[in-house]
KEZA-104956 format. One record per residue (C-alpha): residue in one letter; residue number from 0; x, y, z. Coordinates in nm, 2 decimals, m for minus. Layout:
BEGIN
+------+-----+--------+--------+--------+
: rest :  nr :      u :      v :      w :
+------+-----+--------+--------+--------+
:    A : NUM :      X :      Y :      Z :
...
+------+-----+--------+--------+--------+
REM end
This chain:
BEGIN
+------+-----+--------+--------+--------+
: rest :  nr :      u :      v :      w :
+------+-----+--------+--------+--------+
:    M :   0 :   0.08 :  m4.66 : m13.42 :
:    L :   1 :   0.31 :  m4.64 : m13.72 :
:    R :   2 :   0.11 :  m4.36 : m13.88 :
:    T :   3 :   0.11 :  m4.16 : m13.55 :
:    R :   4 :   0.48 :  m4.22 : m13.51 :
:    F :   5 :   0.55 :  m4.11 : m13.86 :
:    L :   6 :   0.34 :  m3.80 : m13.84 :
:    T :   7 :   0.49 :  m3.69 : m13.51 :
:    A :   8 :   0.84 :  m3.74 : m13.65 :
:    L :   9 :   0.74 :  m3.54 : m13.96 :
:    I :  10 :   0.64 :  m3.25 : m13.74 :
:    L :  11 :   0.92 :  m3.26 : m13.49 :
:    L :  12 :   1.22 :  m3.34 : m13.71 :
:    P :  13 :   1.22 :  m3.00 : m13.89 :
:    L :  14 :   1.18 :  m2.82 : m13.56 :
:    V :  15 :   1.47 :  m3.00 : m13.41 :
:    L :  16 :   1.70 :  m2.93 : m13.70 :
:    L :  17 :   1.60 :  m2.56 : m13.71 :
:    A :  18 :   1.67 :  m2.53 : m13.34 :
:    I :  19 :   2.01 :  m2.69 : m13.37 :
:    I :  20 :   2.11 :  m2.48 : m13.67 :
:    Y :  21 :   1.97 :  m2.14 : m13.60 :
:    L :  22 :   1.92 :  m2.10 : m13.23 :
:    P :  23 :   2.21 :  m1.93 : m13.05 :
:    T :  24 :   2.39 :  m2.16 : m12.80 :
:    L :  25 :   2.23 :  m2.00 : m12.50 :
:    Y :  26 :   1.87 :  m2.03 : m12.62 :
:    F :  27 :   1.94 :  m2.38 : m12.74 :
:    A :  28 :   2.08 :  m2.46 : m12.39 :
:    V :  29 :   1.76 :  m2.33 : m12.23 :
:    L :  30 :   1.54 :  m2.54 : m12.46 :
:    F :  31 :   1.74 :  m2.85 : m12.41 :
:    A :  32 :   1.74 :  m2.79 : m12.03 :
:    A :  33 :   1.36 :  m2.80 : m12.05 :
:    L :  34 :   1.37 :  m3.14 : m12.21 :
:    I :  35 :   1.61 :  m3.26 : m11.95 :
:    A :  36 :   1.37 :  m3.14 : m11.68 :
:    M :  37 :   1.09 :  m3.34 : m11.84 :
:    G :  38 :   1.33 :  m3.64 : m11.86 :
:    A :  39 :   1.42 :  m3.59 : m11.49 :
:    W :  40 :   1.05 :  m3.60 : m11.40 :
:    E :  41 :   1.00 :  m3.92 : m11.59 :
:    W :  42 :   1.32 :  m4.07 : m11.44 :
:    S :  43 :   1.18 :  m4.00 : m11.09 :
:    G :  44 :   0.91 :  m4.24 : m11.17 :
:    L :  45 :   1.16 :  m4.51 : m11.26 :
:    I :  46 :   1.33 :  m4.45 : m10.93 :
:    G :  47 :   0.99 :  m4.53 : m10.76 :
:    F :  48 :   0.90 :  m4.18 : m10.63 :
:    S :  49 :   0.53 :  m4.14 : m10.61 :
:    I :  50 :   0.51 :  m3.84 : m10.38 :
:    L :  51 :   0.49 :  m3.51 : m10.57 :
:    S :  52 :   0.74 :  m3.33 : m10.35 :
:    L :  53 :   1.00 :  m3.61 : m10.41 :
:    R :  54 :   0.95 :  m3.60 : m10.79 :
:    V :  55 :   0.97 :  m3.22 : m10.80 :
:    G :  56 :   1.28 :  m3.23 : m10.57 :
:    Y :  57 :   1.46 :  m3.47 : m10.81 :
:    V :  58 :   1.38 :  m3.24 : m11.11 :
:    V :  59 :   1.52 :  m2.94 : m10.91 :
:    L :  60 :   1.83 :  m3.14 : m10.82 :
:    V :  61 :   1.90 :  m3.23 : m11.18 :
:    M :  62 :   1.84 :  m2.87 : m11.29 :
:    L :  63 :   2.09 :  m2.75 : m11.03 :
:    G :  64 :   2.34 :  m3.00 : m11.18 :
:    V :  65 :   2.27 :  m2.86 : m11.53 :
:    V :  66 :   2.33 :  m2.50 : m11.41 :
:    L :  67 :   2.66 :  m2.60 : m11.25 :
:    L :  68 :   2.79 :  m2.77 : m11.56 :
:    D :  69 :   2.99 :  m2.46 : m11.65 :
:    F :  70 :   3.19 :  m2.52 : m11.34 :
:    S :  71 :   3.22 :  m2.89 : m11.37 :
:    P :  72 :   3.54 :  m3.06 : m11.51 :
:    F :  73 :   3.46 :  m3.19 : m11.86 :
:    A :  74 :   3.67 :  m3.51 : m11.83 :
:    I :  75 :   3.51 :  m3.61 : m11.50 :
:    V :  76 :   3.15 :  m3.56 : m11.62 :
:    M :  77 :   3.22 :  m3.76 : m11.94 :
:    S :  78 :   3.41 :  m4.03 : m11.76 :
:    S :  79 :   3.13 :  m4.07 : m11.51 :
:    G :  80 :   2.88 :  m4.10 : m11.80 :
:    I :  81 :   3.09 :  m4.37 : m11.97 :
:    V :  82 :   3.12 :  m4.56 : m11.64 :
:    V :  83 :   2.75 :  m4.55 : m11.59 :
:    W :  84 :   2.67 :  m4.68 : m11.95 :
:    V :  85 :   2.93 :  m4.96 : m11.92 :
:    W :  86 :   2.77 :  m5.05 : m11.59 :
:    L :  87 :   2.42 :  m5.05 : m11.75 :
:    F :  88 :   2.55 :  m5.27 : m12.04 :
:    L :  89 :   2.68 :  m5.53 : m11.79 :
:    A :  90 :   2.35 :  m5.50 : m11.60 :
:    I :  91 :   2.15 :  m5.57 : m11.92 :
:    L :  92 :   2.36 :  m5.89 : m11.98 :
:    T :  93 :   2.32 :  m5.99 : m11.62 :
:    Y :  94 :   1.95 :  m5.94 : m11.61 :
:    Q :  95 :   1.90 :  m6.13 : m11.93 :
:    N :  96 :   2.12 :  m6.43 : m11.83 :
:    A :  97 :   2.06 :  m6.45 : m11.46 :
:    N :  98 :   1.77 :  m6.22 : m11.38 :
:    K :  99 :   1.98 :  m6.01 : m11.15 :
:    T : 100 :   1.97 :  m5.63 : m11.14 :
:    F : 101 :   2.34 :  m5.57 : m11.08 :
:    G : 102 :   2.27 :  m5.32 : m10.81 :
:    F : 103 :   1.99 :  m5.12 : m10.99 :
:    S : 104 :   1.72 :  m5.26 : m10.77 :
:    C : 105 :   1.83 :  m5.00 : m10.51 :
:    P : 106 :   1.63 :  m4.67 : m10.56 :
:    V : 107 :   1.94 :  m4.46 : m10.44 :
:    V : 108 :   2.15 :  m4.62 : m10.72 :
:    R : 109 :   1.88 :  m4.54 : m10.98 :
:    S : 110 :   1.87 :  m4.19 : m10.85 :
:    V : 111 :   2.24 :  m4.13 : m10.88 :
:    V : 112 :   2.26 :  m4.30 : m11.22 :
:    G : 113 :   1.97 :  m4.09 : m11.35 :
:    F : 114 :   2.14 :  m3.77 : m11.24 :
:    I : 115 :   2.47 :  m3.87 : m11.41 :
:    V : 116 :   2.30 :  m3.98 : m11.73 :
:    L : 117 :   2.10 :  m3.66 : m11.77 :
:    I : 118 :   2.39 :  m3.43 : m11.67 :
:    A : 119 :   2.64 :  m3.60 : m11.89 :
:    C : 120 :   2.39 :  m3.60 : m12.18 :
:    T : 121 :   2.35 :  m3.22 : m12.14 :
:    M : 122 :   2.72 :  m3.16 : m12.14 :
:    A : 123 :   2.77 :  m3.39 : m12.45 :
:    V : 124 :   2.49 :  m3.23 : m12.65 :
:    M : 125 :   2.60 :  m2.88 : m12.57 :
:    T : 126 :   2.97 :  m2.97 : m12.66 :
:    L : 127 :   2.86 :  m3.09 : m13.00 :
:    K : 128 :   2.64 :  m2.79 : m13.06 :
:    A : 129 :   2.92 :  m2.55 : m12.97 :
:    H : 130 :   3.21 :  m2.73 : m13.13 :
:    Q : 131 :   3.46 :  m2.48 : m13.27 :
:    S : 132 :   3.53 :  m2.67 : m13.59 :
:    F : 133 :   3.21 :  m2.86 : m13.69 :
:    G : 134 :   2.95 :  m2.70 : m13.46 :
:    A : 135 :   2.60 :  m2.81 : m13.52 :
:    G : 136 :   2.71 :  m3.04 : m13.80 :
:    W : 137 :   2.84 :  m3.30 : m13.55 :
:    L : 138 :   2.52 :  m3.29 : m13.34 :
:    I : 139 :   2.30 :  m3.34 : m13.65 :
:    F : 140 :   2.52 :  m3.63 : m13.76 :
:    V : 141 :   2.50 :  m3.81 : m13.42 :
:    L : 142 :   2.12 :  m3.76 : m13.42 :
:    C : 143 :   2.10 :  m3.89 : m13.78 :
:    L : 144 :   2.31 :  m4.19 : m13.67 :
:    I : 145 :   2.07 :  m4.26 : m13.38 :
:    W : 146 :   1.76 :  m4.22 : m13.60 :
:    S : 147 :   1.91 :  m4.46 : m13.86 :
:    V : 148 :   1.96 :  m4.72 : m13.59 :
:    D : 149 :   1.60 :  m4.67 : m13.47 :
:    I : 150 :   1.45 :  m4.68 : m13.82 :
:    G : 151 :   1.66 :  m4.97 : m13.95 :
:    A : 152 :   1.58 :  m5.17 : m13.64 :
:    Y : 153 :   1.21 :  m5.10 : m13.65 :
:    F : 154 :   1.16 :  m5.21 : m14.01 :
:    S : 155 :   1.40 :  m5.50 : m14.02 :
:    G : 156 :   1.26 :  m5.62 : m13.69 :
:    R : 157 :   0.90 :  m5.58 : m13.81 :
:    Y : 158 :   0.95 :  m5.78 : m14.13 :
:    F : 159 :   1.23 :  m6.03 : m14.04 :
:    G : 160 :   1.24 :  m6.04 : m13.66 :
:    V : 161 :   1.21 :  m6.38 : m13.51 :
:    R : 162 :   1.48 :  m6.44 : m13.25 :
:    P : 163 :   1.46 :  m6.20 : m12.95 :
:    L : 164 :   1.77 :  m5.99 : m12.87 :
:    V : 165 :   1.72 :  m5.96 : m12.49 :
:    S : 166 :   1.38 :  m6.09 : m12.42 :
:    R : 167 :   1.38 :  m6.02 : m12.05 :
:    V : 168 :   1.48 :  m5.66 : m12.09 :
:    S : 169 :   1.28 :  m5.57 : m12.41 :
:    P : 170 :   1.07 :  m5.85 : m12.56 :
:    N : 171 :   1.00 :  m5.67 : m12.89 :
:    K : 172 :   1.36 :  m5.62 : m12.99 :
:    T : 173 :   1.51 :  m5.89 : m13.22 :
:    W : 174 :   1.85 :  m5.98 : m13.36 :
:    A : 175 :   1.72 :  m5.90 : m13.71 :
:    G : 176 :   1.63 :  m5.55 : m13.58 :
:    F : 177 :   1.97 :  m5.51 : m13.43 :
:    V : 178 :   2.15 :  m5.61 : m13.75 :
:    G : 179 :   1.92 :  m5.39 : m13.95 :
:    G : 180 :   1.98 :  m5.09 : m13.73 :
:    M : 181 :   2.35 :  m5.13 : m13.72 :
:    S : 182 :   2.36 :  m5.18 : m14.10 :
:    A : 183 :   2.17 :  m4.85 : m14.14 :
:    S : 184 :   2.42 :  m4.68 : m13.91 :
:    V : 185 :   2.71 :  m4.79 : m14.12 :
:    V : 186 :   2.56 :  m4.63 : m14.43 :
:    V : 187 :   2.50 :  m4.31 : m14.24 :
:    G : 188 :   2.85 :  m4.32 : m14.10 :
:    C : 189 :   3.00 :  m4.37 : m14.45 :
:    V : 190 :   2.80 :  m4.09 : m14.60 :
:    G : 191 :   2.82 :  m3.85 : m14.31 :
:    G : 192 :   3.20 :  m3.88 : m14.29 :
:    L : 193 :   3.23 :  m3.73 : m14.64 :
:    F : 194 :   3.09 :  m3.40 : m14.52 :
:    F : 195 :   3.37 :  m3.34 : m14.27 :
:    H : 196 :   3.66 :  m3.36 : m14.51 :
:    F : 197 :   3.87 :  m3.61 : m14.32 :
:    T : 198 :   4.19 :  m3.76 : m14.44 :
:    W : 199 :   4.15 :  m4.13 : m14.54 :
:    T : 200 :   4.29 :  m4.25 : m14.20 :
:    A : 201 :   4.07 :  m4.01 : m14.01 :
:    Y : 202 :   3.77 :  m4.12 : m14.22 :
:    V : 203 :   3.82 :  m4.48 : m14.12 :
:    M : 204 :   3.86 :  m4.39 : m13.76 :
:    F : 205 :   3.54 :  m4.17 : m13.79 :
:    L : 206 :   3.35 :  m4.47 : m13.92 :
:    I : 207 :   3.47 :  m4.69 : m13.63 :
:    V : 208 :   3.36 :  m4.42 : m13.38 :
:    S : 209 :   3.03 :  m4.40 : m13.56 :
:    I : 210 :   2.97 :  m4.78 : m13.52 :
:    I : 211 :   3.06 :  m4.77 : m13.16 :
:    T : 212 :   2.83 :  m4.47 : m13.11 :
:    A : 213 :   2.55 :  m4.66 : m13.28 :
:    L : 214 :   2.61 :  m4.95 : m13.05 :
:    A : 215 :   2.59 :  m4.71 : m12.75 :
:    S : 216 :   2.25 :  m4.58 : m12.87 :
:    V : 217 :   2.12 :  m4.94 : m12.86 :
:    I : 218 :   2.25 :  m4.97 : m12.50 :
:    G : 219 :   2.09 :  m4.65 : m12.41 :
:    D : 220 :   1.75 :  m4.77 : m12.53 :
:    L : 221 :   1.79 :  m5.10 : m12.35 :
:    G : 222 :   1.91 :  m4.93 : m12.04 :
:    V : 223 :   1.59 :  m4.74 : m11.99 :
:    S : 224 :   1.39 :  m5.05 : m12.08 :
:    L : 225 :   1.58 :  m5.23 : m11.80 :
:    F : 226 :   1.48 :  m4.96 : m11.55 :
:    K : 227 :   1.12 :  m5.00 : m11.66 :
:    R : 228 :   1.14 :  m5.38 : m11.58 :
:    I : 229 :   1.30 :  m5.32 : m11.25 :
:    S : 230 :   1.06 :  m5.04 : m11.15 :
:    G : 231 :   0.75 :  m5.22 : m11.28 :
:    V : 232 :   0.68 :  m4.91 : m11.50 :
:    K : 233 :   0.53 :  m4.98 : m11.84 :
:    D : 234 :   0.60 :  m4.64 : m12.00 :
:    T : 235 :   0.80 :  m4.34 : m11.89 :
:    G : 236 :   0.54 :  m4.11 : m12.03 :
:    N : 237 :   0.31 :  m4.04 : m12.33 :
:    I : 238 :   0.39 :  m3.67 : m12.41 :
:    I : 239 :   0.51 :  m3.75 : m12.76 :
:    P : 240 :   0.24 :  m3.92 : m12.97 :
:    G : 241 :   0.35 :  m4.26 : m13.10 :
:    H : 242 :   0.69 :  m4.23 : m12.93 :
:    G : 243 :   0.61 :  m4.23 : m12.56 :
:    G : 244 :   0.78 :  m4.01 : m12.31 :
:    V : 245 :   1.08 :  m3.78 : m12.33 :
:    L : 246 :   1.31 :  m4.05 : m12.19 :
:    D : 247 :   1.20 :  m4.28 : m12.48 :
:    R : 248 :   1.37 :  m4.03 : m12.71 :
:    L : 249 :   1.65 :  m3.92 : m12.48 :
:    D : 250 :   1.77 :  m4.27 : m12.38 :
:    S : 251 :   1.96 :  m4.34 : m12.71 :
:    V : 252 :   2.07 :  m3.98 : m12.73 :
:    A : 253 :   2.21 :  m3.98 : m12.38 :
:    A : 254 :   2.43 :  m4.28 : m12.44 :
:    A : 255 :   2.54 :  m4.21 : m12.80 :
:    T : 256 :   2.63 :  m3.84 : m12.75 :
:    V : 257 :   2.84 :  m3.92 : m12.44 :
:    V : 258 :   3.03 :  m4.20 : m12.62 :
:    F : 259 :   3.08 :  m3.99 : m12.94 :
:    V : 260 :   3.21 :  m3.68 : m12.75 :
:    S : 261 :   3.43 :  m3.89 : m12.52 :
:    L : 262 :   3.59 :  m4.07 : m12.82 :
:    A : 263 :   3.63 :  m3.74 : m13.01 :
:    Y : 264 :   3.79 :  m3.58 : m12.71 :
:    W : 265 :   4.03 :  m3.88 : m12.67 :
:    L : 266 :   4.12 :  m3.87 : m13.04 :
:    G : 267 :   4.19 :  m3.50 : m13.03 :
:    W : 268 :   3.91 :  m3.40 : m13.27 :
+------+-----+--------+--------+--------+
REM end
């Protein structure tokens, strides 16, 4: 599994970076929309849709939302995304401590939440890609931050993990993995901030935002795991060898990019 995971990452990583750096915004948007469509298909399974027409209909609905993003108020979309992720964070705690779903047992709720998560993720990623000052650099940084959390958590959890983090939601995640992932993100945040030529005050604020973003990526991962538990679905998909489905890669990205962009917007970056 580790070998497959590593080889897949070795192939996909350069392709992702090349697409971010060199693809014009429009072409990149089309490519990312294709990923969101696949994510919507997988999310329809988490909702509980088993009929083909319902699953296709949900994908079409999400794609319509993506197309209409140009006419959607930025603040409202980002605020909706933040509200959903805070709700999911509370749901994770509630499910872990009281085995209650905090409203997510309802398929309609899962449908609406999935729509907001995927739409807000699209807007956040495209905002980072097209940022007038930092452009693709910010998107690459946020992705590196997410990957550092994932890698740090994987290895520290593998070798030192004993105490479960949230056993009912994701049995394989441990506190050691969480600490390792967050420690790796602090290193990436410290190094990454040097490339953006911040003042000292802005650099410290950037590091704080990076840590909050890293925490959000963990919530994103656990949020989709929670939906798997509620829906009785083991895996969202297996399209990416060693990594699972598209949602298994988009979950952390969806939460982290929305939080990072929202904080950057609020701080006037």
